[in-house]
Jmol script that loads the backbone (N, CA, C; Angstrom):
load data "model"
ATOM      1  N   MET A   1       3.383 -68.440 -11.755  1.00  0.00           N
ATOM      2  CA  MET A   1       3.851 -68.270 -10.403  1.00  0.00           C
ATOM      3  C   MET A   1       4.824 -67.084 -10.334  1.00  0.00           C
ATOM      4  N   MET A   2       6.029 -67.241 -10.838  1.00  0.00           N
ATOM      5  CA  MET A   2       6.926 -66.101 -10.994  1.00  0.00           C
ATOM      6  C   MET A   2       8.082 -66.515 -11.890  1.00  0.00           C
ATOM      7  N   ARG A   3       8.597 -65.548 -12.598  1.00  0.00           N
ATOM      8  CA  ARG A   3       9.666 -65.850 -13.551  1.00  0.00           C
ATOM      9  C   ARG A   3      11.048 -65.666 -12.915  1.00  0.00           C
ATOM     10  N   LEU A   4      11.345 -66.548 -11.958  1.00  0.00           N
ATOM     11  CA  LEU A   4      12.670 -66.613 -11.348  1.00  0.00           C
ATOM     12  C   LEU A   4      13.041 -68.076 -11.180  1.00  0.00           C
ATOM     13  N   THR A   5      14.306 -68.377 -11.347  1.00  0.00           N
ATOM     14  CA  THR A   5      14.752 -69.754 -11.142  1.00  0.00           C
ATOM     15  C   THR A   5      14.944 -70.006  -9.647  1.00  0.00           C
ATOM     16  N   THR A   6      15.008 -71.265  -9.281  1.00  0.00           N
ATOM     17  CA  THR A   6      15.268 -71.637  -7.888  1.00  0.00           C
ATOM     18  C   THR A   6      16.603 -71.060  -7.431  1.00  0.00           C
ATOM     19  N   SER A   7      17.590 -71.099  -8.303  1.00  0.00           N
ATOM     20  CA  SER A   7      18.908 -70.551  -7.989  1.00  0.00           C
ATOM     21  C   SER A   7      18.830 -69.042  -7.721  1.00  0.00           C
ATOM     22  N   GLN A   8      18.074 -68.318  -8.536  1.00  0.00           N
ATOM     23  CA  GLN A   8      17.919 -66.874  -8.345  1.00  0.00           C
ATOM     24  C   GLN A   8      17.203 -66.574  -7.032  1.00  0.00           C
ATOM     25  N   ILE A   9      16.159 -67.339  -6.731  1.00  0.00           N
ATOM     26  CA  ILE A   9      15.410 -67.148  -5.482  1.00  0.00           C
ATOM     27  C   ILE A   9      16.322 -67.391  -4.283  1.00  0.00           C
ATOM     28  N   ASP A  10      17.079 -68.478  -4.318  1.00  0.00           N
ATOM     29  CA  ASP A  10      18.006 -68.790  -3.222  1.00  0.00           C
ATOM     30  C   ASP A  10      19.038 -67.688  -3.048  1.00  0.00           C
ATOM     31  N   PHE A  11      19.566 -67.188  -4.161  1.00  0.00           N
ATOM     32  CA  PHE A  11      20.558 -66.118  -4.101  1.00  0.00           C
ATOM     33  C   PHE A  11      19.959 -64.868  -3.456  1.00  0.00           C
ATOM     34  N   ILE A  12      18.751 -64.485  -3.863  1.00  0.00           N
ATOM     35  CA  ILE A  12      18.101 -63.285  -3.322  1.00  0.00           C
ATOM     36  C   ILE A  12      17.836 -63.457  -1.822  1.00  0.00           C
ATOM     37  N   ARG A  13      17.395 -64.622  -1.409  1.00  0.00           N
ATOM     38  CA  ARG A  13      17.165 -64.883   0.024  1.00  0.00           C
ATOM     39  C   ARG A  13      18.460 -64.771   0.821  1.00  0.00           C
ATOM     40  N   GLN A  14      19.512 -65.400   0.322  1.00  0.00           N
ATOM     41  CA  GLN A  14      20.804 -65.366   1.021  1.00  0.00           C
ATOM     42  C   GLN A  14      21.366 -63.945   1.078  1.00  0.00           C
ATOM     43  N   LEU A  15      21.242 -63.226  -0.014  1.00  0.00           N
ATOM     44  CA  LEU A  15      21.730 -61.855  -0.056  1.00  0.00           C
ATOM     45  C   LEU A  15      20.944 -60.962   0.913  1.00  0.00           C
ATOM     46  N   THR A  16      19.642 -61.165   0.977  1.00  0.00           N
ATOM     47  CA  THR A  16      18.809 -60.401   1.910  1.00  0.00           C
ATOM     48  C   THR A  16      19.301 -60.600   3.339  1.00  0.00           C
ATOM     49  N   ALA A  17      19.521 -61.852   3.728  1.00  0.00           N
ATOM     50  CA  ALA A  17      20.004 -62.146   5.083  1.00  0.00           C
ATOM     51  C   ALA A  17      21.384 -61.529   5.315  1.00  0.00           C
ATOM     52  N   GLN A  18      22.253 -61.626   4.307  1.00  0.00           N
ATOM     53  CA  GLN A  18      23.615 -61.093   4.421  1.00  0.00           C
ATOM     54  C   GLN A  18      23.618 -59.573   4.579  1.00  0.00           C
ATOM     55  N   LEU A  19      22.825 -58.879   3.776  1.00  0.00           N
ATOM     56  CA  LEU A  19      22.850 -57.416   3.775  1.00  0.00           C
ATOM     57  C   LEU A  19      21.938 -56.781   4.815  1.00  0.00           C
ATOM     58  N   ALA A  20      20.820 -57.471   5.142  1.00  0.00           N
ATOM     59  CA  ALA A  20      19.807 -56.830   5.986  1.00  0.00           C
ATOM     60  C   ALA A  20      19.477 -57.610   7.258  1.00  0.00           C
ATOM     61  N   GLY A  21      20.074 -58.781   7.431  1.00  0.00           N
ATOM     62  CA  GLY A  21      19.837 -59.557   8.643  1.00  0.00           C
ATOM     63  C   GLY A  21      18.820 -60.663   8.441  1.00  0.00           C
ATOM     64  N   ASP A  22      18.848 -61.614   9.365  1.00  0.00           N
ATOM     65  CA  ASP A  22      17.992 -62.797   9.263  1.00  0.00           C
ATOM     66  C   ASP A  22      16.501 -62.500   9.397  1.00  0.00           C
ATOM     67  N   ARG A  23      16.166 -61.390  10.010  1.00  0.00           N
ATOM     68  CA  ARG A  23      14.745 -61.068  10.217  1.00  0.00           C
ATOM     69  C   ARG A  23      14.127 -60.311   9.038  1.00  0.00           C
ATOM     70  N   ALA A  24      14.942 -59.882   8.113  1.00  0.00           N
ATOM     71  CA  ALA A  24      14.448 -59.167   6.929  1.00  0.00           C
ATOM     72  C   ALA A  24      13.717 -60.136   6.013  1.00  0.00           C
ATOM     73  N   GLN A  25      12.718 -59.618   5.317  1.00  0.00           N
ATOM     74  CA  GLN A  25      11.978 -60.406   4.339  1.00  0.00           C
ATOM     75  C   GLN A  25      12.047 -59.701   3.002  1.00  0.00           C
ATOM     76  N   VAL A  26      11.911 -60.481   1.932  1.00  0.00           N
ATOM     77  CA  VAL A  26      11.944 -59.892   0.596  1.00  0.00           C
ATOM     78  C   VAL A  26      10.775 -60.447  -0.214  1.00  0.00           C
ATOM     79  N   ARG A  27      10.121 -59.561  -0.936  1.00  0.00           N
ATOM     80  CA  ARG A  27       8.995 -59.919  -1.793  1.00  0.00           C
ATOM     81  C   ARG A  27       9.284 -59.513  -3.228  1.00  0.00           C
ATOM     82  N   VAL A  28       8.819 -60.320  -4.152  1.00  0.00           N
ATOM     83  CA  VAL A  28       8.864 -59.985  -5.572  1.00  0.00           C
ATOM     84  C   VAL A  28       7.486 -59.461  -5.938  1.00  0.00           C
ATOM     85  N   PHE A  29       7.454 -58.345  -6.666  1.00  0.00           N
ATOM     86  CA  PHE A  29       6.172 -57.832  -7.149  1.00  0.00           C
ATOM     87  C   PHE A  29       6.361 -57.287  -8.555  1.00  0.00           C
ATOM     88  N   GLY A  30       5.260 -56.937  -9.185  1.00  0.00           N
ATOM     89  CA  GLY A  30       5.337 -56.381 -10.534  1.00  0.00           C
ATOM     90  C   GLY A  30       5.278 -57.454 -11.605  1.00  0.00           C
ATOM     91  N   SER A  31       5.861 -57.146 -12.754  1.00  0.00           N
ATOM     92  CA  SER A  31       5.724 -57.986 -13.947  1.00  0.00           C
ATOM     93  C   SER A  31       6.332 -59.375 -13.797  1.00  0.00           C
ATOM     94  N   ARG A  32       7.296 -59.561 -12.903  1.00  0.00           N
ATOM     95  CA  ARG A  32       7.922 -60.879 -12.736  1.00  0.00           C
ATOM     96  C   ARG A  32       6.955 -61.923 -12.180  1.00  0.00           C
ATOM     97  N   LEU A  33       5.835 -61.479 -11.640  1.00  0.00           N
ATOM     98  CA  LEU A  33       4.840 -62.433 -11.132  1.00  0.00           C
ATOM     99  C   LEU A  33       3.938 -62.954 -12.241  1.00  0.00           C
ATOM    100  N   ASP A  34       4.018 -62.334 -13.411  1.00  0.00           N
ATOM    101  CA  ASP A  34       3.164 -62.710 -14.546  1.00  0.00           C
ATOM    102  C   ASP A  34       3.931 -63.668 -15.454  1.00  0.00           C
ATOM    103  N   ASP A  35       3.552 -64.951 -15.381  1.00  0.00           N
ATOM    104  CA  ASP A  35       4.255 -65.964 -16.186  1.00  0.00           C
ATOM    105  C   ASP A  35       4.080 -65.754 -17.686  1.00  0.00           C
ATOM    106  N   ALA A  36       3.031 -65.054 -18.089  1.00  0.00           N
ATOM    107  CA  ALA A  36       2.771 -64.836 -19.512  1.00  0.00           C
ATOM    108  C   ALA A  36       3.612 -63.684 -20.074  1.00  0.00           C
ATOM    109  N   ALA A  37       4.122 -62.833 -19.212  1.00  0.00           N
ATOM    110  CA  ALA A  37       4.902 -61.680 -19.655  1.00  0.00           C
ATOM    111  C   ALA A  37       6.313 -62.113 -20.048  1.00  0.00           C
ATOM    112  N   LYS A  38       6.966 -61.265 -20.811  1.00  0.00           N
ATOM    113  CA  LYS A  38       8.351 -61.518 -21.203  1.00  0.00           C
ATOM    114  C   LYS A  38       9.189 -60.309 -20.796  1.00  0.00           C
ATOM    115  N   GLY A  39      10.453 -60.588 -20.487  1.00  0.00           N
ATOM    116  CA  GLY A  39      11.363 -59.499 -20.150  1.00  0.00           C
ATOM    117  C   GLY A  39      10.945 -58.774 -18.886  1.00  0.00           C
ATOM    118  N   GLY A  40      11.251 -57.509 -18.843  1.00  0.00           N
ATOM    119  CA  GLY A  40      10.874 -56.689 -17.706  1.00  0.00           C
ATOM    120  C   GLY A  40      11.916 -56.711 -16.608  1.00  0.00           C
ATOM    121  N   ASP A  41      11.857 -55.688 -15.764  1.00  0.00           N
ATOM    122  CA  ASP A  41      12.792 -55.614 -14.663  1.00  0.00           C
ATOM    123  C   ASP A  41      12.290 -56.470 -13.503  1.00  0.00           C
ATOM    124  N   LEU A  42      13.080 -56.542 -12.461  1.00  0.00           N
ATOM    125  CA  LEU A  42      12.723 -57.280 -11.261  1.00  0.00           C
ATOM    126  C   LEU A  42      12.467 -56.255 -10.169  1.00  0.00           C
ATOM    127  N   ASP A  43      11.277 -56.302  -9.574  1.00  0.00           N
ATOM    128  CA  ASP A  43      10.910 -55.392  -8.486  1.00  0.00           C
ATOM    129  C   ASP A  43      10.934 -56.163  -7.178  1.00  0.00           C
ATOM    130  N   LEU A  44      11.738 -55.685  -6.227  1.00  0.00           N
ATOM    131  CA  LEU A  44      11.849 -56.327  -4.925  1.00  0.00           C
ATOM    132  C   LEU A  44      11.454 -55.347  -3.825  1.00  0.00           C
ATOM    133  N   LEU A  45      10.702 -55.848  -2.853  1.00  0.00           N
ATOM    134  CA  LEU A  45      10.380 -55.083  -1.653  1.00  0.00           C
ATOM    135  C   LEU A  45      11.139 -55.730  -0.509  1.00  0.00           C
ATOM    136  N   LEU A  46      12.058 -55.001   0.064  1.00  0.00           N
ATOM    137  CA  LEU A  46      12.856 -55.458   1.188  1.00  0.00           C
ATOM    138  C   LEU A  46      12.208 -54.907   2.458  1.00  0.00           C
ATOM    139  N   GLU A  47      11.701 -55.814   3.302  1.00  0.00           N
ATOM    140  CA  GLU A  47      10.986 -55.409   4.516  1.00  0.00           C
ATOM    141  C   GLU A  47      11.870 -55.661   5.733  1.00  0.00           C
ATOM    142  N   LEU A  48      12.189 -54.578   6.437  1.00  0.00           N
ATOM    143  CA  LEU A  48      13.077 -54.646   7.588  1.00  0.00           C
ATOM    144  C   LEU A  48      12.296 -54.366   8.869  1.00  0.00           C
ATOM    145  N   PRO A  49      12.501 -55.187   9.906  1.00  0.00           N
ATOM    146  CA  PRO A  49      11.773 -54.983  11.158  1.00  0.00           C
ATOM    147  C   PRO A  49      12.364 -53.859  12.013  1.00  0.00           C
ATOM    148  N   GLU A  50      13.579 -53.427  11.695  1.00  0.00           N
ATOM    149  CA  GLU A  50      14.249 -52.398  12.472  1.00  0.00           C
ATOM    150  C   GLU A  50      14.667 -51.237  11.570  1.00  0.00           C
ATOM    151  N   PRO A  51      14.886 -50.065  12.152  1.00  0.00           N
ATOM    152  CA  PRO A  51      15.316 -48.915  11.347  1.00  0.00           C
ATOM    153  C   PRO A  51      16.595 -49.221  10.566  1.00  0.00           C
ATOM    154  N   VAL A  52      16.696 -48.601   9.406  1.00  0.00           N
ATOM    155  CA  VAL A  52      17.875 -48.785   8.549  1.00  0.00           C
ATOM    156  C   VAL A  52      18.626 -47.457   8.485  1.00  0.00           C
ATOM    157  N   GLU A  53      19.950 -47.537   8.632  1.00  0.00           N
ATOM    158  CA  GLU A  53      20.777 -46.330   8.663  1.00  0.00           C
ATOM    159  C   GLU A  53      20.931 -45.671   7.309  1.00  0.00           C
ATOM    160  N   ASN A  54      21.233 -46.455   6.289  1.00  0.00           N
ATOM    161  CA  ASN A  54      21.497 -45.883   4.974  1.00  0.00           C
ATOM    162  C   ASN A  54      20.699 -46.660   3.913  1.00  0.00           C
ATOM    163  N   PRO A  55      19.405 -46.360   3.793  1.00  0.00           N
ATOM    164  CA  PRO A  55      18.557 -47.136   2.877  1.00  0.00           C
ATOM    165  C   PRO A  55      18.985 -47.048   1.415  1.00  0.00           C
ATOM    166  N   ALA A  56      19.479 -45.902   0.991  1.00  0.00           N
ATOM    167  CA  ALA A  56      19.895 -45.758  -0.417  1.00  0.00           C
ATOM    168  C   ALA A  56      21.068 -46.687  -0.730  1.00  0.00           C
ATOM    169  N   MET A  57      22.021 -46.777   0.178  1.00  0.00           N
ATOM    170  CA  MET A  57      23.179 -47.647  -0.027  1.00  0.00           C
ATOM    171  C   MET A  57      22.759 -49.115  -0.009  1.00  0.00           C
ATOM    172  N   LEU A  58      21.881 -49.477   0.909  1.00  0.00           N
ATOM    173  CA  LEU A  58      21.395 -50.854   0.988  1.00  0.00           C
ATOM    174  C   LEU A  58      20.663 -51.239  -0.297  1.00  0.00           C
ATOM    175  N   ALA A  59      19.794 -50.372  -0.773  1.00  0.00           N
ATOM    176  CA  ALA A  59      19.048 -50.644  -2.011  1.00  0.00           C
ATOM    177  C   ALA A  59      20.001 -50.762  -3.199  1.00  0.00           C
ATOM    178  N   ALA A  60      20.999 -49.895  -3.256  1.00  0.00           N
ATOM    179  CA  ALA A  60      21.961 -49.925  -4.363  1.00  0.00           C
ATOM    180  C   ALA A  60      22.783 -51.219  -4.352  1.00  0.00           C
ATOM    181  N   HIS A  61      23.260 -51.632  -3.178  1.00  0.00           N
ATOM    182  CA  HIS A  61      24.023 -52.881  -3.081  1.00  0.00           C
ATOM    183  C   HIS A  61      23.175 -54.074  -3.503  1.00  0.00           C
ATOM    184  N   MET A  62      21.968 -54.128  -2.983  1.00  0.00           N
ATOM    185  CA  MET A  62      21.074 -55.251  -3.294  1.00  0.00           C
ATOM    186  C   MET A  62      20.786 -55.282  -4.797  1.00  0.00           C
ATOM    187  N   SER A  63      20.434 -54.137  -5.348  1.00  0.00           N
ATOM    188  CA  SER A  63      20.108 -54.040  -6.763  1.00  0.00           C
ATOM    189  C   SER A  63      21.287 -54.481  -7.640  1.00  0.00           C
ATOM    190  N   ALA A  64      22.480 -53.987  -7.336  1.00  0.00           N
ATOM    191  CA  ALA A  64      23.661 -54.301  -8.152  1.00  0.00           C
ATOM    192  C   ALA A  64      24.003 -55.790  -8.099  1.00  0.00           C
ATOM    193  N   LYS A  65      23.961 -56.366  -6.918  1.00  0.00           N
ATOM    194  CA  LYS A  65      24.333 -57.784  -6.780  1.00  0.00           C
ATOM    195  C   LYS A  65      23.314 -58.703  -7.448  1.00  0.00           C
ATOM    196  N   VAL A  66      22.028 -58.396  -7.306  1.00  0.00           N
ATOM    197  CA  VAL A  66      21.006 -59.229  -7.946  1.00  0.00           C
ATOM    198  C   VAL A  66      21.066 -59.042  -9.465  1.00  0.00           C
ATOM    199  N   SER A  67      21.291 -57.823  -9.909  1.00  0.00           N
ATOM    200  CA  SER A  67      21.400 -57.546 -11.337  1.00  0.00           C
ATOM    201  C   SER A  67      22.536 -58.354 -11.962  1.00  0.00           C
ATOM    202  N   ARG A  68      23.679 -58.396 -11.290  1.00  0.00           N
ATOM    203  CA  ARG A  68      24.806 -59.193 -11.793  1.00  0.00           C
ATOM    204  C   ARG A  68      24.431 -60.667 -11.878  1.00  0.00           C
ATOM    205  N   LYS A  69      23.749 -61.175 -10.881  1.00  0.00           N
ATOM    206  CA  LYS A  69      23.337 -62.580 -10.861  1.00  0.00           C
ATOM    207  C   LYS A  69      22.371 -62.874 -12.011  1.00  0.00           C
ATOM    208  N   MET A  70      21.595 -61.849 -12.406  1.00  0.00           N
ATOM    209  CA  MET A  70      20.592 -62.021 -13.463  1.00  0.00           C
ATOM    210  C   MET A  70      21.080 -61.455 -14.796  1.00  0.00           C
ATOM    211  N   HIS A  71      22.391 -61.482 -14.999  1.00  0.00           N
ATOM    212  CA  HIS A  71      23.005 -61.103 -16.279  1.00  0.00           C
ATOM    213  C   HIS A  71      22.649 -59.698 -16.730  1.00  0.00           C
ATOM    214  N   GLY A  72      22.639 -58.748 -15.798  1.00  0.00           N
ATOM    215  CA  GLY A  72      22.427 -57.354 -16.135  1.00  0.00           C
ATOM    216  C   GLY A  72      20.983 -56.892 -16.172  1.00  0.00           C
ATOM    217  N   ARG A  73      20.056 -57.770 -15.817  1.00  0.00           N
ATOM    218  CA  ARG A  73      18.640 -57.385 -15.770  1.00  0.00           C
ATOM    219  C   ARG A  73      18.469 -56.240 -14.773  1.00  0.00           C
ATOM    220  N   LYS A  74      17.623 -55.268 -15.098  1.00  0.00           N
ATOM    221  CA  LYS A  74      17.373 -54.130 -14.209  1.00  0.00           C
ATOM    222  C   LYS A  74      16.628 -54.619 -12.971  1.00  0.00           C
ATOM    223  N   VAL A  75      17.106 -54.213 -11.805  1.00  0.00           N
ATOM    224  CA  VAL A  75      16.500 -54.616 -10.534  1.00  0.00           C
ATOM    225  C   VAL A  75      16.189 -53.361  -9.728  1.00  0.00           C
ATOM    226  N   ASP A  76      14.922 -53.204  -9.359  1.00  0.00           N
ATOM    227  CA  ASP A  76      14.494 -52.093  -8.502  1.00  0.00           C
ATOM    228  C   ASP A  76      14.246 -52.637  -7.104  1.00  0.00           C
ATOM    229  N   VAL A  77      14.844 -52.003  -6.103  1.00  0.00           N
ATOM    230  CA  VAL A  77      14.676 -52.420  -4.716  1.00  0.00           C
ATOM    231  C   VAL A  77      14.011 -51.289  -3.945  1.00  0.00           C
ATOM    232  N   VAL A  78      12.875 -51.603  -3.337  1.00  0.00           N
ATOM    233  CA  VAL A  78      12.146 -50.671  -2.483  1.00  0.00           C
ATOM    234  C   VAL A  78      12.316 -51.178  -1.059  1.00  0.00           C
ATOM    235  N   ILE A  79      12.628 -50.277  -0.131  1.00  0.00           N
ATOM    236  CA  ILE A  79      12.859 -50.687   1.257  1.00  0.00           C
ATOM    237  C   ILE A  79      11.752 -50.163   2.155  1.00  0.00           C
ATOM    238  N   SER A  80      11.263 -51.060   2.994  1.00  0.00           N
ATOM    239  CA  SER A  80      10.278 -50.714   4.012  1.00  0.00           C
ATOM    240  C   SER A  80      10.919 -50.955   5.371  1.00  0.00           C
ATOM    241  N   ALA A  81      10.959 -49.914   6.204  1.00  0.00           N
ATOM    242  CA  ALA A  81      11.534 -50.008   7.549  1.00  0.00           C
ATOM    243  C   ALA A  81      10.798 -49.020   8.451  1.00  0.00           C
ATOM    244  N   PRO A  82      10.829 -49.257   9.760  1.00  0.00           N
ATOM    245  CA  PRO A  82      10.090 -48.387  10.689  1.00  0.00           C
ATOM    246  C   PRO A  82      10.470 -46.909  10.612  1.00  0.00           C
ATOM    247  N   ASN A  83      11.690 -46.586  10.227  1.00  0.00           N
ATOM    248  CA  ASN A  83      12.123 -45.190  10.177  1.00  0.00           C
ATOM    249  C   ASN A  83      11.955 -44.547   8.805  1.00  0.00           C
ATOM    250  N   LEU A  84      11.347 -45.264   7.856  1.00  0.00           N
ATOM    251  CA  LEU A  84      11.171 -44.706   6.514  1.00  0.00           C
ATOM    252  C   LEU A  84       9.704 -44.384   6.263  1.00  0.00           C
ATOM    253  N   LYS A  85       9.484 -43.334   5.489  1.00  0.00           N
ATOM    254  CA  LYS A  85       8.127 -42.934   5.133  1.00  0.00           C
ATOM    255  C   LYS A  85       7.468 -44.024   4.278  1.00  0.00           C
ATOM    256  N   LYS A  86       6.214 -44.322   4.577  1.00  0.00           N
ATOM    257  CA  LYS A  86       5.451 -45.305   3.787  1.00  0.00           C
ATOM    258  C   LYS A  86       4.884 -44.609   2.553  1.00  0.00           C
ATOM    259  N   LEU A  87       5.137 -45.189   1.405  1.00  0.00           N
ATOM    260  CA  LEU A  87       4.654 -44.652   0.139  1.00  0.00           C
ATOM    261  C   LEU A  87       3.694 -45.655  -0.493  1.00  0.00           C
ATOM    262  N   PRO A  88       2.898 -45.236  -1.471  1.00  0.00           N
ATOM    263  CA  PRO A  88       1.987 -46.174  -2.141  1.00  0.00           C
ATOM    264  C   PRO A  88       2.685 -47.408  -2.709  1.00  0.00           C
ATOM    265  N   ILE A  89       3.924 -47.271  -3.180  1.00  0.00           N
ATOM    266  CA  ILE A  89       4.645 -48.416  -3.738  1.00  0.00           C
ATOM    267  C   ILE A  89       4.876 -49.491  -2.684  1.00  0.00           C
ATOM    268  N   HIS A  90       5.044 -49.088  -1.419  1.00  0.00           N
ATOM    269  CA  HIS A  90       5.214 -50.060  -0.336  1.00  0.00           C
ATOM    270  C   HIS A  90       3.943 -50.900  -0.181  1.00  0.00           C
ATOM    271  N   GLU A  91       2.796 -50.233  -0.248  1.00  0.00           N
ATOM    272  CA  GLU A  91       1.517 -50.941  -0.115  1.00  0.00           C
ATOM    273  C   GLU A  91       1.313 -51.911  -1.274  1.00  0.00           C
ATOM    274  N   VAL A  92       1.622 -51.479  -2.482  1.00  0.00           N
ATOM    275  CA  VAL A  92       1.487 -52.344  -3.657  1.00  0.00           C
ATOM    276  C   VAL A  92       2.400 -53.561  -3.516  1.00  0.00           C
ATOM    277  N   GLY A  93       3.646 -53.340  -3.180  1.00  0.00           N
ATOM    278  CA  GLY A  93       4.603 -54.433  -3.030  1.00  0.00           C
ATOM    279  C   GLY A  93       4.184 -55.426  -1.957  1.00  0.00           C
ATOM    280  N   HIS A  94       3.671 -54.921  -0.847  1.00  0.00           N
ATOM    281  CA  HIS A  94       3.257 -55.812   0.233  1.00  0.00           C
ATOM    282  C   HIS A  94       1.988 -56.579  -0.127  1.00  0.00           C
ATOM    283  N   ARG A  95       1.040 -55.878  -0.735  1.00  0.00           N
ATOM    284  CA  ARG A  95      -0.254 -56.492  -1.078  1.00  0.00           C
ATOM    285  C   ARG A  95      -0.132 -57.479  -2.234  1.00  0.00           C
ATOM    286  N   GLU A  96       0.585 -57.104  -3.283  1.00  0.00           N
ATOM    287  CA  GLU A  96       0.656 -57.924  -4.490  1.00  0.00           C
ATOM    288  C   GLU A  96       1.897 -58.809  -4.550  1.00  0.00           C
ATOM    289  N   GLY A  97       2.867 -58.498  -3.719  1.00  0.00           N
ATOM    290  CA  GLY A  97       4.137 -59.218  -3.770  1.00  0.00           C
ATOM    291  C   GLY A  97       4.056 -60.625  -3.236  1.00  0.00           C
ATOM    292  N   ARG A  98       5.001 -61.416  -3.688  1.00  0.00           N
ATOM    293  CA  ARG A  98       5.100 -62.804  -3.241  1.00  0.00           C
ATOM    294  C   ARG A  98       6.365 -62.957  -2.413  1.00  0.00           C
ATOM    295  N   LEU A  99       6.204 -63.416  -1.176  1.00  0.00           N
ATOM    296  CA  LEU A  99       7.322 -63.582  -0.262  1.00  0.00           C
ATOM    297  C   LEU A  99       8.262 -64.683  -0.761  1.00  0.00           C
ATOM    298  N   LEU A 100       9.548 -64.382  -0.769  1.00  0.00           N
ATOM    299  CA  LEU A 100      10.536 -65.402  -1.159  1.00  0.00           C
ATOM    300  C   LEU A 100      11.006 -66.141   0.080  1.00  0.00           C
TER     301      LEU A 100
END
end "model"
wireframe off; spacefill off
backbone 0.3
color backbone group
C-alpha cells in the first residue's frame, strides 16, 4: 500500500491544511508506494485549487517539517497550482500518486 505510518499520514494531512488551506490535497508517489522497496525519499504532490504566491517557500516549509517528522528522511515536494506551469512530474504524481 505505502510505507508510511498512520501518524505520519495524519501529520502530513494536518500540515497540508495548515500551510496550504483546507482545500489543498496531497498525494504520495514514487518509491514510497512500493511496499517491497526499502529506504528512499518521500515524494509528495501538493495540489492547490488556487494560485500560490511563493511556491518555493511553501515547498521548502513542507519538505523541512515532514523531513523532521520522519527523522531526517529526504522529502521532495512538488506543487501543482493554477498559476504554475504543468510539468511531466505533475502528471506522474497525479496519475500514480495516492491521495492522503
